[in-house]
C-alpha positions in Angstrom: -14.3 6.5 192.8 -14.4 10.0 194.2 -17.4 10.8 196.5 -19.4 13.9 195.8 -19.2 16.2 198.8 -22.2 18.5 199.3 -21.5 21.6 201.3 -24.0 23.4 203.6 -24.1 26.3 201.1 -25.2 23.9 198.4 -27.9 22.4 200.6 -29.3 25.9 201.3 -29.3 26.8 197.6 -31.0 23.5 196.5 -33.6 23.9 199.3 -34.4 27.5 198.2 -34.6 26.5 194.5 -36.8 23.5 195.3 -39.2 25.5 197.5 -39.6 28.2 194.8 -40.3 25.8 192.0 -42.7 23.7 194.0 -44.6 26.8 195.0 -44.9 28.3 191.5 -47.8 26.0 190.4 -49.8 27.0 193.5 -49.1 30.7 193.1 -49.7 30.7 189.3 -53.0 28.7 189.6 -56.1 30.8 188.9 -58.3 31.6 192.0 -55.5 30.2 194.2 -57.0 31.5 197.4 -60.7 30.8 196.7 -61.1 27.8 194.5 -59.2 24.7 195.7 -60.6 22.5 192.9 -58.0 24.0 190.6 -55.5 21.7 192.2 -57.3 18.7 190.7 -57.1 20.0 187.1 -54.8 18.6 184.5 -53.3 22.1 184.0 -52.1 22.3 187.7 -50.8 18.7 187.8 -48.9 19.2 184.5 -47.3 22.4 185.8 -46.3 20.8 189.1 -44.9 17.8 187.2 -42.9 20.1 184.9 -41.3 21.9 187.8 -40.4 18.6 189.6 -38.7 17.5 186.4 -36.9 20.9 186.2 -35.5 20.3 189.7 -34.4 16.8 188.6 -32.7 18.4 185.6 -31.0 21.1 187.8 -29.5 18.3 190.0 -28.5 16.1 187.1 -26.9 19.0 185.3 -25.1 20.1 188.4 -23.7 16.8 189.6 -23.4 14.8 186.3 -23.6 16.7 183.0 -21.4 19.7 183.9 -18.5 17.7 185.5 -18.6 14.9 183.0 -19.3 16.8 179.8 -19.0 20.6 180.1 -15.8 20.5 182.2 -14.4 17.9 179.9 -15.0 20.2 176.9 -17.5 17.7 175.3 -19.8 20.6 174.4 -21.6 18.9 171.5 -22.8 16.0 173.7 -23.6 18.5 176.5 -25.9 20.6 174.2 -27.5 17.5 172.7 -28.4 16.1 176.2 -29.7 19.5 177.2 -32.1 19.5 174.2 -33.2 16.0 175.0 -33.8 17.0 178.7 -35.8 20.1 177.5 -38.3 17.9 175.6 -38.4 15.4 178.4 -39.2 18.1 181.0 -42.1 19.6 178.9 -43.4 16.7 176.7 -43.6 14.0 179.3 -46.1 16.0 181.5 -48.1 16.9 178.3 -48.6 13.2 177.5 -49.2 12.3 181.2 -51.8 15.0 181.9 -54.1 15.7 178.9 -56.3 18.8 179.2 -58.5 20.5 176.6 -56.7 22.8 174.3 -58.4 25.8 172.7 -58.6 25.1 168.9 -56.6 27.5 166.8 -58.6 30.4 165.4 -59.0 30.8 161.6 -56.9 33.7 160.6 -58.8 36.7 159.2 -59.2 37.0 155.5 -57.6 40.4 155.3 -54.0 39.7 154.8 -53.0 43.2 155.9 -54.6 42.8 159.3 -52.2 42.9 162.1 -51.4 39.4 163.3 -50.5 38.1 166.8 -47.4 35.9 167.2 -47.9 32.2 166.5 -49.5 30.4 169.4 -46.6 27.8 169.5 -44.1 30.6 170.0 -46.2 32.2 172.8 -46.5 28.8 174.5 -42.8 27.7 174.3 -40.9 30.9 174.9 -41.5 31.0 178.7 -40.5 27.4 178.9 -37.3 28.0 176.9 -36.5 30.9 179.2 -37.2 28.9 182.4 -35.1 25.9 181.2 -32.2 28.1 180.1 -32.3 29.9 183.4 -32.0 26.6 185.3 -29.1 25.5 183.1 -27.3 28.8 183.6 -27.8 29.0 187.3 -26.6 25.4 187.9 -23.6 26.1 185.6 -22.7 29.3 187.5 -22.9 27.6 190.9 -20.9 24.6 189.7 -18.2 26.8 188.2 -17.8 28.7 191.4 -17.5 25.4 193.4 -14.9 24.1 190.9 -12.9 27.3 191.3 -12.9 27.0 195.1 -11.9 23.3 194.9 -9.0 24.1 192.6 -7.9 26.8 195.0 -8.1 24.5 198.0 -6.3 21.7 196.1 -3.5 24.1 195.2 -3.1 25.2 198.8 -3.1 21.6 200.1 -0.5 20.5 197.5 1.7 23.4 198.7 1.2 22.5 202.3 2.0 18.8 201.6 5.2 19.8 199.8 6.3 22.0 202.7 5.5 19.3 205.3 7.5 16.7 203.4 10.7 18.6 203.6 13.4 18.3 206.2 16.1 21.0 205.9 18.9 19.2 204.0 21.6 21.3 205.7 20.2 20.3 209.1 20.2 16.6 208.0 23.8 16.7 206.7 25.1 18.5 209.7 23.4 16.1 212.1 24.8 13.1 210.2 28.3 14.6 210.3 27.9 15.3 214.0 26.8 11.8 214.7 29.7 10.5 212.6 32.1 12.6 214.7 30.5 11.2 217.9 31.0 7.6 216.7 34.7 8.3 216.0 35.0 9.6 219.5 33.1 6.5 220.7 30.7 8.8 222.6 27.6 7.4 224.2 25.8 10.4 222.8 25.9 8.9 219.3 23.3 6.3 219.8 21.0 8.8 221.5 21.4 11.2 218.5 20.6 8.5 216.1 17.4 7.7 218.1 16.4 11.3 218.1 16.9 11.7 214.3 15.0 8.4 213.6 12.0 9.7 215.7 12.0 13.0 213.7 12.2 11.1 210.4 9.3 8.8 211.5 7.2 11.8 212.5 7.7 13.5 209.1 7.0 10.3 207.1 4.1 9.0 209.1 2.3 12.0 210.7 3.2 15.2 208.8 0.6 14.5 206.1 -2.2 14.7 208.6 -4.1 17.9 209.1 -3.7 17.8 212.9 -1.6 15.7 215.4 -1.4 15.7 219.2 0.5 18.8 220.3 2.9 16.7 222.4 4.2 14.9 219.3 5.0 18.3 217.6 6.7 19.5 220.8 8.8 16.3 220.9 9.8 16.9 217.3 10.9 20.5 218.2 12.8 19.2 221.3 14.7 16.6 219.3 15.5 19.2 216.7 17.0 21.6 219.2 18.9 18.8 221.0 20.5 17.7 217.7 21.4 21.3 216.8 23.2 21.6 220.1 25.6 18.8 219.1 27.5 21.3 216.9 27.7 24.0 219.6 30.6 24.6 221.9 28.5 26.5 224.4 25.3 24.6 225.2 24.0 27.5 227.2 23.7 29.6 224.0 20.3 28.0 223.4 17.5 28.4 226.0 14.4 26.2 225.4 11.4 26.3 227.7 8.0 24.6 227.6 5.3 25.4 230.0 1.7 24.2 230.4 -0.4 21.1 229.8 -0.5 19.9 226.2 -2.7 16.9 226.8 -5.8 16.6 224.6 -4.6 19.5 222.4 -3.9 19.1 218.7 -2.0 21.2 216.2 -1.1 21.3 212.5 2.2 19.4 212.3 5.5 21.2 211.7 3.8 24.6 211.7 6.1 26.0 214.4 9.4 24.5 213.3 10.2 27.1 210.6 10.4 29.9 213.1 12.8 27.9 215.2 14.9 26.8 212.2 15.4 30.5 211.2 16.9 31.2 214.7 19.5 28.6 214.2 20.3 29.5 210.6 20.6 33.2 210.8 21.3 34.1 214.4 24.5 34.1 216.5 24.0 30.9 218.3 27.3 30.0 220.1 27.5 32.9 222.6 26.0 32.5 226.1 25.8 36.3 226.3 23.4 36.5 223.4 21.5 33.2 223.5 18.7 32.0 221.2 15.6 32.0 223.4 12.7 29.6 222.4 9.7 29.7 224.7 6.5 27.7 224.2 3.7 28.2 226.7 0.3 26.5 226.7 -2.6 28.1 228.6 -5.9 26.2 228.3 -6.5 26.0 224.5 -4.0 28.7 223.5 -0.4 28.2 222.5 2.2 31.0 222.7 5.5 30.8 220.8 8.3 33.3 221.4 11.6 33.0 219.5 14.3 35.6 220.0 17.8 35.6 218.4 20.6 38.0 217.6 21.0 38.6 213.9 24.4 37.6 212.5 26.4 40.4 211.0 27.6 38.1 208.2 25.5 38.3 205.1 23.7 35.0 204.6 23.0 34.1 200.9 19.9 32.1 202.1 18.2 35.0 203.7 15.7 35.2 200.8 14.9 31.5 201.2 14.1 32.3 204.9 11.6 35.0 203.9 10.0 32.5 201.5 9.8 29.9 204.3 8.1 32.5 206.6 5.6 33.4 203.9 4.8 29.7 203.4 4.3 29.2 207.1 1.9 32.2 207.1 -0.1 30.6 204.3 -0.4 27.4 206.4 -1.5 29.5 209.4 -4.1 31.3 207.2 -5.4 27.9 205.9 -5.6 26.0 209.2 -6.2 28.8 211.7 -8.1 31.5 209.9 -8.9 34.3 212.4 -7.6 32.0 215.1 -4.0 33.2 215.3 -1.9 36.3 215.8 1.7 36.6 214.4 4.0 39.5 215.1 7.6 39.6 213.7 10.0 42.3 214.9 13.3 42.9 213.0 15.4 45.8 214.2 18.6 44.6 212.3 20.2 43.5 215.5 17.5 41.2 217.0 14.8 39.1 215.3 11.8 38.3 217.5 8.8 36.1 216.6 5.6 36.2 218.7 2.9 33.7 217.7 -0.4 33.0 219.4 -2.6 30.2 218.2 -6.1 29.2 219.5 -5.8 25.5 219.0 -9.2 24.0 219.5 -12.1 25.7 217.7 
């Protein structure tokens, strides 16, 4: 069963509505400032009881009727229950607190004399307006909350999908490299298998979390780079540096890896003269990522996918680090540079 989450904004709205409706009987009471005995009359008690029931209706409509009936398009039952609620709100106080009613006047004999509207209409019209207003306001607020929830759910589903992915090309290349190492009976094969298993375990077990220890994410990046180096002839064509203390800091998992993947996919990465440079620096609660690579002259058919990947990473940054990050991407057709700054702990 899903728990109902009440936001701070909702608490403020409910508090304001409650205060207003509980004050109305006092403000509307005749001789409010001078005659305190009015508070003991049936009229005052009835009005106060009506407003309390209106508040109950507001909450029931907001939390129960709208989600269970209106959003489920069961409009007939919704309207029927609203009508029942209307009579409960205004009839129960009438029976609970009797007060003298002025007997209706005998209409004048002259049929052409101007007549006032029927007393029942004059009595019920303000109540209908007040009840309708409460129903409409609660519906408007609930609709707005539903829209925000749907928007957030869509973002979270996209984020979960992105996290769950390991680049298939990287996986196949790594397995091929490990296979080649086993044929050579290299001691590096077992180490490569261990690194890959740690990466897979991190993706399966921890990538679904909102935040993980920064060191775990850095270990994932380190293992990724080490496995990428397996296919390189010149190991010095990749420079990877990490500075600073990552203890007690947390980060959204796999939010950095896309920038690093792009450097290996689309850069010239087997030349020591033009190395891929990956630098991660931690200063207090701020992380700095700098990735620099030479752009390959060969046209890569997956360049468009890379742009989509960067856009998705930006979406994740916007979601988890709103106003707490700065991203600059420089592309001069020969070099591609990414500069990212994230304030990790809010």
